[in-house]
RODO-2510 file (C-alpha; in nm, 4 decimals, decimal comma):
residues 535
     n   res          X          Y          Z
     1     m     1,5963    11,2088     3,4596
     2     k     1,4632    11,5414     3,5767
     3     t     1,7014    11,8365     3,5465
     4     h     1,4804    12,1457     3,5584
     5     h     1,4094    12,1050     3,9287
     6     l     1,7575    12,2142     4,0399
     7     l     1,6943    12,5882     4,0556
     8     s     1,3926    12,5530     4,2829
     9     f     1,5799    12,2902     4,4798
    10     f     1,8707    12,5220     4,5568
    11     l     1,6226    12,7827     4,6757
    12     a     1,4718    12,5223     4,9076
    13     v     1,8180    12,4265     5,0347
    14     f     1,8965    12,7908     5,1067
    15     l     1,5804    12,8201     5,3125
    16     l     1,6355    12,4908     5,4900
    17     e     1,9883    12,5855     5,5894
    18     a     1,8395    12,8834     5,7685
    19     c     1,5764    12,6547     5,9181
    20     s     1,8450    12,4336     6,0710
    21     e     1,9512    12,7267     6,2909
    22     n     1,6044    12,7459     6,4493
    23     k     1,5737    12,6010     6,7962
    24     i     1,3127    12,3340     6,8328
    25     t     1,1464    12,3296     7,1742
    26     e     1,3457    12,4780     7,4600
    27     g     1,4251    12,2397     7,7405
    28     k     1,7078    12,1031     7,9464
    29     s     2,0645    12,1237     7,8334
    30     l     2,3039    11,8353     7,8788
    31     d     2,4411    12,0275     8,1780
    32     d     2,1081    11,9659     8,3556
    33     c     2,1448    11,5880     8,3212
    34     p     2,3125    11,3679     8,5848
    35     v     2,6695    11,2450     8,5868
    36     v     2,6652    10,9043     8,4151
    37     t     3,0348    10,8163     8,3781
    38     t     3,3249    10,7590     8,6131
    39     t     3,6971    10,7804     8,5463
    40     q     3,9879    10,5873     8,6859
    41     i     4,3594    10,5689     8,6206
    42     i     4,4679    10,2295     8,4901
    43     g     4,8441    10,2235     8,4450
    44     k     4,9226    10,5249     8,2248
    45     d     4,5661    10,5681     8,1062
    46     k     4,2615    10,7639     8,2175
    47     v     3,9634    10,5418     8,1393
    48     t     3,6010    10,6616     8,1321
    49     t     3,3231    10,4099     8,2107
    50     l     2,9565    10,4586     8,1227
    51     h     2,6990    10,3411     8,3816
    52     l     2,3602    10,2890     8,2180
    53     d     2,1772    10,2782     8,5514
    54     r     2,2677    10,6448     8,6022
    55     v     2,1191    10,7652     8,2732
    56     k     1,7841    10,9329     8,3464
    57     d     1,7004    11,1768     8,0682
    58     t     1,6265    11,1555     7,6979
    59     l     1,7587    11,4203     7,4630
    60     d     1,6109    11,4895     7,1196
    61     l     1,9195    11,6053     6,9358
    62     p     1,8914    11,7842     6,5997
    63     v     2,2018    11,6701     6,4154
    64     s     2,2791    12,0264     6,3004
    65     r     2,3741    12,1055     6,6623
    66     l     2,6806    11,8887     6,6046
    67     l     2,7682    12,0281     6,2607
    68     d     2,8718    12,3328     6,0645
    69     n     2,7038    12,4073     5,7291
    70     f     2,4618    12,1136     5,7432
    71     r     2,2904    12,0981     5,4043
    72     i     2,1259    11,8823     5,1387
    73     v     2,3270    11,8099     4,8247
    74     p     2,1476    11,6742     4,5151
    75     l     2,3726    11,4422     4,3162
    76     d     2,4265    11,4833     3,9432
    77     n     2,1527    11,3116     3,7393
    78     r     2,3690    11,1891     3,4522
    79     d     2,3505    10,8141     3,3994
    80     e     2,7177    10,7601     3,4828
    81     a     2,6668    10,9411     3,8141
    82     l     2,3729    10,7329     3,9424
    83     i     2,4337    10,5578     4,2730
    84     k     2,2465    10,3129     4,4911
    85     w     2,2290    10,3254     4,8694
    86     e     2,5974    10,3644     4,9475
    87     t     2,8409    10,4799     5,2116
    88     v     2,9533    10,8401     5,1686
    89     f     3,2878    10,9935     5,2624
    90     a     3,3311    11,3702     5,2456
    91     s     3,6241    11,6105     5,2497
    92     d     3,6350    11,9883     5,2242
    93     n     3,5852    11,9930     4,8465
    94     y     3,4855    11,6407     4,7457
    95     i     3,2405    11,3586     4,8095
    96     c     3,3216    10,9930     4,7426
    97     t     3,0405    10,7356     4,7255
    98     g     3,0163    10,3641     4,6581
    99     g     3,2490    10,0705     4,6881
   100     i     3,0084     9,8308     4,8566
   101     s     2,9363     9,5097     4,6662
   102     q     2,9353     9,5741     4,2897
   103     e     2,8912     9,9509     4,3089
   104     p     3,2088    10,1351     4,1952
   105     c     3,3315    10,4387     4,3846
   106     r     3,2353    10,7744     4,2348
   107     l     3,3802    11,1181     4,3007
   108     f     3,1648    11,4329     4,3178
   109     d     3,2393    11,7883     4,4166
   110     q     3,0655    11,9452     4,7154
   111     t     2,7790    12,0735     4,4976
   112     g     2,7032    11,7175     4,3821
   113     r     2,8545    11,7564     4,0330
   114     f     2,9897    11,4239     3,9070
   115     i     3,3648    11,4246     3,8422
   116     c     3,4664    11,0663     3,7697
   117     q     3,4446    10,7006     3,8588
   118     v     3,7326    10,5904     4,0816
   119     g     3,8885    10,2745     3,9405
   120     a     3,6513     9,9903     3,8597
   121     n     3,5096     9,6635     3,9875
   122     g     3,7162     9,3598     3,8997
   123     q     4,0227     9,1601     3,9934
   124     g     4,2878     9,3311     3,7814
   125     p     4,5457     9,5929     3,8857
   126     g     4,3728     9,8828     4,0582
   127     e     4,0370     9,7043     4,0520
   128     y     3,8243     9,6020     4,3472
   129     w     3,4946     9,4420     4,4294
   130     a     3,4046     9,5683     4,7768
   131     v     3,5596     9,8605     4,9656
   132     y     3,5545     9,8770     5,3453
   133     d     3,7292    10,2105     5,4049
   134     k     3,8269    10,5089     5,1921
   135     y     3,9948    10,8462     5,2255
   136     i     4,0250    11,1595     5,0108
   137     d     4,3648    11,3274     5,0583
   138     e     4,3066    11,6669     4,8972
   139     a     4,6449    11,8133     4,9887
   140     n     4,8270    11,5423     4,7939
   141     k     4,5548    11,4892     4,5299
   142     r     4,5056    11,1240     4,6169
   143     i     4,2179    10,8863     4,6869
   144     y     4,2897    10,5744     4,8919
   145     l     4,0661    10,2652     4,8909
   146     m     4,0903     9,9689     5,1292
   147     p     3,9022     9,6713     4,9766
   148     w     3,7783     9,3744     5,1785
   149     n     4,0289     9,0954     5,2358
   150     t     4,3023     9,2878     5,0670
   151     q     4,6783     9,2794     5,0992
   152     s     4,7304     9,6261     4,9560
   153     l     4,5892     9,9790     4,9803
   154     l     4,4874    10,1136     4,6374
   155     v     4,5978    10,4631     4,5331
   156     y     4,4211    10,6841     4,2732
   157     d     4,4437    11,0440     4,1618
   158     l     4,1545    11,2898     4,1717
   159     n     4,0660    11,1934     3,8148
   160     g     3,9936    10,8387     3,9335
   161     q     4,3009    10,6934     3,7633
   162     y     4,4854    10,4101     3,9351
   163     l     4,8399    10,5079     4,0322
   164     s     4,9856    10,2369     4,2538
   165     n     4,9279    10,0337     4,5679
   166     i     5,0823    10,0243     4,9128
   167     p     5,1552     9,6632     5,0139
   168     l     5,0320     9,5362     5,3500
   169     p     5,2304     9,2795     5,5505
   170     t     4,9249     9,0580     5,5959
   171     l     4,5770     9,0013     5,4600
   172     a     4,3375     9,2614     5,6038
   173     p     3,9835     9,1329     5,6653
   174     k     3,7762     9,4491     5,6997
   175     g     4,0659     9,6914     5,7250
   176     v     4,0468    10,0541     5,8394
   177     f     4,3324    10,2977     5,8017
   178     a     4,4842    10,6432     5,8443
   179     i     4,7594    10,7721     5,6179
   180     d     5,0263    11,0420     5,6333
   181     t     5,1445    11,0903     5,2756
   182     q     5,4215    11,3366     5,3660
   183     k     5,5800    11,1057     5,6234
   184     e     5,4891    10,7966     5,4198
   185     l     5,3263    10,6324     5,7204
   186     l     5,0204    10,4072     5,7066
   187     t     4,8267    10,2937     6,0161
   188     v     4,5970     9,9931     5,9735
   189     g     4,3470     9,8179     6,2006
   190     l     4,1591     9,4978     6,1188
   191     l     3,9350     9,2242     6,2550
   192     p     4,1664     9,0190     6,4790
   193     f     4,0600     8,6693     6,3733
   194     n     4,1755     8,4067     6,6211
   195     n     4,3008     8,1663     6,3547
   196     i     4,5830     8,3939     6,2348
   197     e     4,8904     8,3217     6,4450
   198     g     5,1233     8,6128     6,5149
   199     a     4,8867     8,8681     6,3602
   200     s     4,8558     9,2340     6,4566
   201     v     4,5283     9,4058     6,5393
   202     v     4,6687     9,7554     6,4680
   203     w     5,0045     9,8488     6,3197
   204     q     5,1959    10,1326     6,1616
   205     q     5,4080    10,0706     5,8528
   206     d     5,6025    10,2503     5,5823
   207     f     5,4922    10,2566     5,2197
   208     e     5,7103     9,9550     5,1413
   209     g     5,5091     9,7332     5,3758
   210     n     5,7585     9,7255     5,6638
   211     i     5,5971     9,7264     6,0089
   212     l     5,7350     9,9992     6,2370
   213     h     5,4988     9,9635     6,5338
   214     r     5,2394     9,6986     6,6119
   215     v     4,9910     9,5635     6,8672
   216     d     4,9586     9,1867     6,8917
   217     a     4,6115     9,0577     6,8003
   218     a     4,5980     8,7731     7,0539
   219     p     4,4456     8,9694     7,3481
   220     y     4,1710     9,1041     7,1202
   221     a     4,1070     8,7902     6,9114
   222     i     3,7545     8,7055     6,7966
   223     e     3,5967     8,4298     6,5893
   224     g     3,6543     8,4522     6,2149
   225     d     3,3084     8,5933     6,1524
   226     y     3,2583     8,8722     5,8992
   227     s     2,9402     8,9901     6,0708
   228     n     3,1684     9,1481     6,3308
   229     e     3,2878     9,5022     6,2747
   230     i     3,5691     9,7384     6,3642
   231     d     3,5517    10,1157     6,3928
   232     h     3,8002    10,3902     6,3212
   233     n     3,6187    10,7192     6,2820
   234     g     3,9052    10,9679     6,2711
   235     n     3,7053    11,2647     6,4015
   236     l     3,9684    11,4121     6,6345
   237     a     4,1672    11,7101     6,5076
   238     d     4,4976    11,5847     6,6481
   239     g     4,4936    11,2814     6,4186
   240     t     4,4416    11,0245     6,6954
   241     f     4,3806    10,6739     6,5597
   242     d     4,0707    10,5668     6,7545
   243     f     3,9823    10,1980     6,7335
   244     s     3,7138     9,9634     6,8675
   245     i     3,5743     9,6180     6,7917
   246     f     3,2062     9,5275     6,7589
   247     n     3,1378     9,1573     6,8210
   248     f     2,7967     9,0845     6,6707
   249     w     2,7292     8,7410     6,8157
   250     d     2,9292     8,7471     7,1393
   251     p     2,8786     9,0718     7,3328
   252     r     3,1760     9,1510     7,5504
   253     n     3,3069     9,4422     7,7511
   254     d     3,4868     9,6000     7,4558
   255     t     3,6581     9,9357     7,4773
   256     l     3,7300    10,2385     7,2628
   257     y     4,1076    10,2627     7,2281
   258     h     4,3666    10,5101     7,1043
   259     f     4,6651    10,3635     6,9217
   260     i     4,9910    10,4870     7,0762
   261     a     5,2336    10,3947     6,7993
   262     e     5,5606    10,4741     6,9757
   263     e     5,4552    10,2549     7,2701
   264     n     5,3183     9,9704     7,0542
   265     r     4,9894     9,9559     7,2417
   266     l     4,6197    10,0367     7,2425
   267     a     4,5358    10,2768     7,5244
   268     p     4,1815    10,2338     7,6671
   269     r     3,9738    10,5512     7,6733
   270     f     3,6018    10,4687     7,7016
   271     t     3,4000    10,1608     7,7956
   272     l     3,0596    10,0422     7,9140
   273     k     2,9904     9,8774     8,2485
   274     q     2,8002     9,5741     8,1284
   275     p     2,4852     9,4603     8,3076
   276     e     2,4509     9,0946     8,4040
   277     k     2,3178     9,0082     8,0602
   278     k     2,5750     9,1434     7,8166
   279     l     2,4696     9,4047     7,5617
   280     q     2,6119     9,4611     7,2159
   281     h     2,7588     9,8046     7,1740
   282     s     2,9863    10,0232     6,9673
   283     y     3,1423    10,3627     7,0276
   284     l     3,1856    10,6908     6,8460
   285     e     3,4235    10,9615     6,9654
   286     l     3,3479    11,3244     6,8801
   287     p     3,5264    11,6412     6,9903
   288     g     3,4229    11,6729     7,3551
   289     y     3,1812    11,3775     7,3565
   290     y     3,1435    11,0010     7,3438
   291     l     2,8415    10,8378     7,1795
   292     a     2,7588    10,4772     7,2707
   293     d     2,5363    10,2757     7,0348
   294     i     2,3840     9,9970     7,2456
   295     t     2,1728     9,7131     7,1096
   296     t     1,9034     9,6191     7,3581
   297     e     1,7157     9,3540     7,1615
   298     i     1,7930     9,1076     6,8816
   299     s     1,5393     8,8767     6,7188
   300     r     1,6559     8,6021     6,4796
   301     g     1,9742     8,7881     6,3961
   302     e     1,7948     9,1232     6,3517
   303     v     1,8641     9,4264     6,5661
   304     t     1,5130     9,5256     6,6728
   305     d     1,5929     9,7872     6,9355
   306     r     1,8845    10,0138     7,0208
   307     v     1,9677    10,3233     7,2260
   308     y     2,2248    10,5988     7,1894
   309     v     2,3867    10,7508     7,4973
   310     l     2,5761    11,0805     7,4629
   311     t     2,8230    11,1774     7,7373
   312     d     3,0247    11,4942     7,7905
   313     k     3,3950    11,4225     7,8412
   314     k     3,4479    11,7185     8,0755
   315     t     3,1348    11,7200     8,2917
   316     q     3,0753    11,3419     8,2660
   317     k     2,7038    11,4153     8,2307
   318     g     2,4956    11,2270     7,9784
   319     a     2,1567    11,1269     7,8421
   320     y     1,9858    10,8962     7,5983
   321     v     1,9654    11,0753     7,2646
   322     r     1,7474    11,0486     6,9558
   323     i     1,9414    11,1997     6,6665
   324     l     1,7080    11,3901     6,4334
   325     n     1,7401    11,5330     6,0840
   326     d     1,6192    11,8885     6,1344
   327     l     1,6491    11,9660     5,7615
   328     i     1,3388    11,7530     5,7039
   329     g     1,1154    11,8154     6,0019
   330     n     1,3180    11,6431     6,2757
   331     r     1,2920    11,2957     6,1255
   332     p     1,4921    11,0241     6,3085
   333     i     1,8240    10,9281     6,1467
   334     k     1,8645    10,5526     6,1491
   335     y     2,2140    10,4249     6,2278
   336     a     2,3209    10,7863     6,2773
   337     d     2,6545    10,6975     6,4376
   338     f     2,7660    10,5251     6,1145
   339     f     2,7791    10,8583     5,9331
   340     f     3,0361    11,0517     6,1408
   341     k     3,3633    10,9847     5,9573
   342     r     3,6919    11,1724     5,9196
   343     g     3,5530    11,5031     6,0439
   344     y     3,2278    11,4973     5,8441
   345     f     2,8730    11,3718     5,8849
   346     a     2,7424    11,2414     5,5519
   347     f     2,4756    10,9982     5,4377
   348     s     2,2838    10,9184     5,1214
   349     m     1,9069    10,9026     5,0754
   350     d     1,7056    10,7636     4,7853
   351     p     1,4645    11,0316     4,6500
   352     g     1,1653    10,8071     4,7150
   353     n     1,2647    10,7665     5,0791
   354     l     1,3290    11,1397     5,1039
   355     l     0,9780    11,2125     4,9765
   356     d     0,8362    10,9619     5,2260
   357     d     1,0171    11,1386     5,5122
   358     i     0,9017    11,4815     5,3958
   359     e     0,5425    11,3568     5,3730
   360     a     0,5673    11,2042     5,7205
   361     a     0,7024    11,5297     5,8620
   362     l     0,4256    11,7322     5,6970
   363     s     0,1647    11,4933     5,8389
   364     h     0,2424    11,6411     6,1831
   365     p     0,1986    12,0159     6,1192
   366     d     0,1709    12,0810     6,4929
   367     r     0,5406    11,9944     6,5194
   368     l     0,6425    12,2477     6,2535
   369     s     0,6290    12,6244     6,2336
   370     p     0,4416    12,7740     5,9349
   371     k     0,7779    12,8676     5,7836
   372     q     0,9097    12,5140     5,8216
   373     q     0,5964    12,3748     5,6565
   374     e     0,6422    12,6115     5,3641
   375     q     1,0067    12,5154     5,3256
   376     l     0,9329    12,1439     5,3348
   377     k     0,6563    12,1789     5,0770
   378     s     0,8975    12,3670     4,8509
   379     l     1,1519    12,0905     4,8863
   380     q     0,8842    11,8267     4,8252
   381     e     0,7874    11,9917     4,4971
   382     s     1,1500    12,0018     4,3794
   383     v     1,2252    11,6314     4,4348
   384     s     1,1423    11,3621     4,1784
   385     t     1,1623    10,9857     4,2223
   386     d     1,3671    10,9868     3,8986
   387     d     1,6442    11,1870     4,0643
   388     n     1,9794    11,0551     4,1744
   389     n     2,0290    11,0215     4,5491
   390     y     2,0362    11,3190     4,7833
   391     l     2,3159    11,3617     5,0356
   392     f     2,2974    11,5168     5,3819
   393     i     2,6368    11,6627     5,4698
   394     g     2,7925    11,8784     5,7407
   395     k     3,1330    11,9287     5,8979
   396     i     3,1650    11,8166     6,2598
   397     k     3,2063    12,1126     6,4929
   398     s     3,5280    12,1422     6,6909
   399     e     3,3186    12,2550     6,9895
   400     i     2,9563    12,1598     7,0539
   401     n     2,7333    12,3582     7,2900
   402     d     2,3667    12,4022     7,3827
   403     l     2,2372    12,0455     7,3483
   404     a     1,8751    12,1058     7,4508
   405     l     1,6012    11,8538     7,5177
   406     n     1,3104    11,8597     7,2754
   407     t     0,9715    11,7859     7,4270
   408     f     0,7382    11,7609     7,1288
   409     t     0,8689    11,4753     6,9116
   410     a     0,7461    11,2194     7,1605
   411     r     0,6497    10,9596     6,9013
   412     t     0,7930    10,9314     6,5530
   413     e     0,8181    10,6464     6,3044
   414     e     1,1231    10,5277     6,4922
   415     q     0,9999    10,4256     6,8358
   416     p     1,2258    10,5393     7,1203
   417     a     1,4376    10,2342     7,1924
   418     k     1,3618    10,0131     7,4876
   419     q     1,6013    10,0490     7,7759
   420     p     1,8184     9,7574     7,8885
   421     r     1,6135     9,5486     8,1295
   422     q     1,9164     9,4768     8,3463
   423     t     1,9666     9,8390     8,4528
   424     t     1,7857    10,0269     8,7248
   425     g     1,7825    10,3686     8,5585
   426     t     1,4646    10,5449     8,4651
   427     a     1,3648    10,4598     8,1098
   428     p     1,2902    10,7517     7,8790
   429     k     0,9214    10,8246     7,9223
   430     t     0,7352    10,9970     7,6432
   431     e     0,3704    11,0637     7,5817
   432     a     0,2285    11,0952     7,2327
   433     t     0,0969    11,4410     7,1642
   434     d    -0,1389    11,3385     6,8869
   435     g    -0,1781    10,9610     6,9100
   436     e     0,0526    10,6887     6,7929
   437     d     0,1461    10,6566     6,4289
   438     p    -0,0659    10,3770     6,2758
   439     d     0,2378    10,2635     6,0744
   440     l     0,4541    10,2208     6,3843
   441     v     0,6011     9,8688     6,3899
   442     y     0,5164     9,6709     6,7034
   443     s     0,5740     9,3223     6,5620
   444     t     0,8720     9,3007     6,3284
   445     a     0,8623     9,1225     5,9939
   446     t     0,9925     8,7658     6,0284
   447     l     1,1054     8,4720     5,8221
   448     e     0,9348     8,2161     6,0439
   449     t     1,0527     7,9135     5,8438
   450     w     1,4203     8,0184     5,8476
   451     k     1,5396     7,6916     6,0044
   452     s     1,4093     7,4894     5,7099
   453     y     1,4125     7,7562     5,4383
   454     f     1,7871     7,8222     5,4208
   455     p     1,9052     7,4573     5,4214
   456     a     1,6463     7,3722     5,1547
   457     h     1,7040     7,6661     4,9183
   458     n     2,0634     7,7836     4,9722
   459     k     2,2629     7,6589     4,6754
   460     y     2,5794     7,6927     4,8861
   461     k     2,4371     7,4863     5,1721
   462     d     2,7386     7,2533     5,1503
   463     w     2,9862     7,5341     5,2113
   464     d     3,2952     7,4228     5,4073
   465     p     3,2052     7,4569     5,7800
   466     k     3,5740     7,5086     5,8574
   467     d     3,5580     7,8364     5,6636
   468     p     3,2115     7,9727     5,7519
   469     k     3,0840     8,2959     5,5973
   470     q     2,8000     8,5295     5,6845
   471     t     2,6218     8,8103     5,5019
   472     l     2,4006     9,0689     5,6691
   473     v     2,1340     9,1960     5,4307
   474     g     1,8906     9,4838     5,4754
   475     a     1,5570     9,5411     5,3038
   476     v     1,2244     9,7178     5,3114
   477     i     0,9447     9,4658     5,3760
   478     d     0,6106     9,5834     5,2405
   479     k     0,2646     9,5082     5,3802
   480     q     0,2452     9,1874     5,1743
   481     g     0,5782     9,0586     5,3086
   482     k     0,7646     9,1293     4,9845
   483     p     1,1225     9,2624     5,0197
   484     h     1,2343     9,5744     4,8322
   485     d     1,5514     9,7855     4,8162
   486     l     1,7724     9,4944     4,9177
   487     r     2,1232     9,5985     5,0170
   488     i     2,4264     9,4241     5,1591
   489     i     2,5069     9,5747     5,4993
   490     r     2,7919     9,3414     5,5908
   491     s     2,9405     9,1403     5,3102
   492     s     3,0771     8,7871     5,3344
   493     g     3,3664     8,9101     5,1252
   494     i     3,2668     8,6745     4,8441
   495     k     3,0605     8,8112     4,5578
   496     e     2,8773     8,4873     4,4766
   497     l     2,7636     8,4360     4,8352
   498     d     2,6297     8,7898     4,8656
   499     e     2,4392     8,7495     4,5394
   500     e     2,2911     8,4243     4,6692
   501     v     2,1762     8,6039     4,9862
   502     v     1,9923     8,8664     4,7803
   503     r     1,8201     8,5897     4,5810
   504     l     1,7259     8,3960     4,8948
   505     i     1,5712     8,6971     5,0675
   506     r     1,3925     8,8125     4,7518
   507     e     1,2191     8,4716     4,7283
   508     a     1,1691     8,4135     5,1023
   509     p     0,8184     8,3716     5,2554
   510     i     0,8397     8,6654     5,4959
   511     t     0,5587     8,7469     5,7359
   512     p     0,5029     9,1252     5,7271
   513     a     0,5367     9,3535     6,0273
   514     k     0,2304     9,4547     6,2280
   515     n     0,1265     9,7621     6,4191
   516     k    -0,0223     9,7744     6,7672
   517     n    -0,3651     9,6793     6,6311
   518     g    -0,2317     9,3728     6,4511
   519     e    -0,2593     9,5339     6,1078
   520     e     0,0099     9,4649     5,8513
   521     v     0,2467     9,7586     5,7937
   522     e     0,5651     9,8277     5,6015
   523     q     0,8984     9,7860     5,7802
   524     t     1,1818     9,9948     5,6377
   525     n     1,4758     9,8728     5,8474
   526     w     1,4515     9,4916     5,8307
   527     v     1,7808     9,3022     5,8391
   528     c     1,8705     8,9338     5,8291
   529     m     2,1920     8,7361     5,8748
   530     v     2,2482     8,4497     5,6295
   531     h     2,5093     8,1838     5,7077
   532     f     2,7190     7,9607     5,4846
   533     p     2,6727     7,6754     5,5595
   534     p     2,3203     7,7370     5,6984
   535     k     2,2769     7,7263     6,0747
***
């Protein structure tokens, strides 16, 4: 592992922090965009509805505009600190990584110095295999982990030592939570599977497991499919428990809710007016804004196109947005909405991928000032592929202003997403300033023999159809169709099944992606859903 690079790296970070304050190209502000939402009073609630046919503009949004102190943090290079691609949760003084699949959670300070491993993988007291949600409670010196399919919340100290657990009144498939240690109150939301009679979708309980307030799951029930997701982002300063459901296979007119504990209900706050052909979507609430993540195209279980729409709560104006990492030359941030959690924006990047992004940014010098080029080259020289991961972290601003359109990043590696065909709004129109990237994916990588491949090679092909499982796996598919950097995006909840998915995809005969000219190119964001039993 390389250690001598840190001094030059911190110099580069210092320069890049200053760079993040630079405006890119001046253009429209969000105030210049049209009104795209309407509001109506439904019972006690003021509900905002997004109308896609009213969205006209496209906003290139440097993520630092939403954050305070946005910076790069290099993680400790000691062997015990090494992480894979993992979810990251940040607090004012700490960073917690890991928990997915067989990767244990690790605690770092805000400079990236490794502190400890939090608990361990396993099935004993205080052990876990996969973690769906986590929280660092600095004031009370506690770390809380919510494993998959758990019936208790695990409690650790800031040295990673297991202390106790808080029992849950029911099994929690994919549970999210908020906790008030002083009042000893725990709020939990989960996937409301339709085969659990009398279940709650969200509830509040004491630390003994007694339910104090609850919302019945029946009106929100979905199929027992682990490819579905729930969201609680916890980005509002008043502690509001926001909650929404993402139904992967059955798009519906889902809503972003606030849990009103004393009234035992979910209050609707934000929704999408669906076109005739339903679109998958999820929501993120930020101070002053809503962000809708809308899937516009799926091919063989893979999300191949998506759009983000940002709307202002006060003015009701909005635009399509491309969220860019302005610390590394305005590179697109894939799945950006996943990284806004509990008041922080944080995500992890493998050093090899970071170097690829820096190289791609430097390949378009016309989009960078001379100072930015110098800063990126300095960063490039300080990064080694032997390093631990690098984190991008910033605290979400309480107020966000001056969201300006950028006019020069017309084409990047991540093609601006296609607009929903069912709407009548003007699609974002961009013209390449220097020709299209030859590595731009026009034809996604595919497993063309999937119908025969999975039944023939899946060693769990006889899995009980009354208890179906699914695993969503992500990978980089190279120009020869070989998968690399396999990662579990959505676990089945069963270790053996997830391991079988990794084996199946590693050995699968995948046809590589192609560019506009029909040439084979690498695809970095390939995903595939694997079913047990095979479909």
